N, C-alpha and C positions, 0 to 999 in steps of 0.2 A: 791149154790153160786160158782161162778168161780173166779179164781185168774188170774190177768193179768200176763203174762210172765215177768220174771225179765229182766231188760235191761242188755245188755252186758256192763260190766265195763271195760273201757280202761284207763290205766294209761299212762300218757304222761310225759316224762322227757326232759326238754330243759332248758338251762340256760338263754334264752332270754324270758323275761316276755311277750313281744309283740307276739312272736311266740306261747307261751303257750295259750294266750288269743284267738288268731286266731284259733288254733287247737281245743280248747275247743268249740268255736262257731261252727266250721265246723262239728265236730263229734257229738255234741249235736243236731245240726240241722238234722243230719242223724240218730238220734234215740239212740245214745249211751249215757251211763252215763260216765262222764269223771272225773278223778282225776288227778291233775297236780302237778309236782314236779320240783324244780329248779336245782336239782343235783342228781347224782346217789346215794350218801349216804342218801339223804332225802327219796328216794324211798325205799332203803333197810331197813331203819328204820321203814317204814310204812307197810311192807309186812304182819306183824302179825295183823294189824288193820282192814283189810278188803280184799275183794276178788279183784283179778285182772284177768279178763278173757283174756286180751291181754295187752302187754306192748309195747309202742312206745317210742324209745329213740333216741335222737340226737347223731350224731357221735362226733361232736367237742364241747366238754365242758371242762372247766378248772378242773384240779384235776384228775377226773376220766372220760375218754372219753367213748363213746358208746360201743366200743369193750371191754374195761375193765369192764364196767357194765354188759354187756352180759355174760362175763366170770364168774363174781361173781354170777349172776343169775343161770348159769349152775352149778357152784360149790355148790350152795345152793339147787340144784335139783328143782328149780321152773319150773313147767310144763306149765305155760302160754306161748303161742306163743309170740315171741319178733320180732318186726319190727324195722328197723333203718331208720332214716331220715337223709339226708345230703345234703349240698349244693355243695359237691365235687364229680364230676362224675369220680371217680377213681376206676377201677376194683379191685385193690388190697384191697380196703376197703370192697368190697363185699365178696371177698375170705376170708379175715380174719374174717368178721362177720359170714359167714356161718360156719366157723370152730368152732365158739363158740355158735352155735345153733340159730343164727338169721334166721328167716324165709324168710325175704325179706328186701331189701334196696331200698328205694324210694327217688328220688331226690326232694328237697324242691320246686322247681318251679312247680312240677306236683302234689302236695299234694291234691289240691282241686279236681282234676279230678279223683284221684284213691286211696287215702288213705283208705277210707271206704271199697272199694272193696278189697284192699289188706288185711285189717283187717278181713273181713268176710272169705276170702280165707284162711288166716292163721289159723283161728279157725276151718276150715274144714280139713286142712292138718296137719297131725301129724309129718311129717318129715321135717327138715330144708332143704331148697334148695336155690340156688342162683337165684334170680329173679329181679335183678336190673332193674329198669325202667329208661332208658335213652331216652330222647326226641326221 
C-alpha cells in the first residue's frame, strides 16, 4: 500500500476577506492545502494547532503589520519560510522584510502569475533574500 504525499500547507494572513478567498482558490487550484487567517495574532494563536510549511502574510494590516508579524515569527523561531504580499511597490518594505527573515516580497497585482512559484522556491531556499517582484 502506498501513501499519497502530504500536500504542502500554506498559511495565508490578510485582513481582507476577499483577498483571502481569492488566494485560497488560487493556491488550492495549484495543489496546496491552505489555512487562512484575518490577522497576525490569529495566526500566532494557531501555530500549535497544525503544520505550516510556508506562511504568506500581507504587509498592510491593522494592529500588526506584516513586518511586525514576521518579526514575531522570527522571535518564536518559526522555521517555515515567510513570504510577504503587498500592493505597495516600496523597496524599503522589502529591505525591512528581509531583515526579519522574509524570503520574498510579491506585489499583489502579480500574485496569480507567480505566488505558487515563489512559495515553491522559498521551500527550496533556506536563506532569506530580497526578491521583490516589480512589474
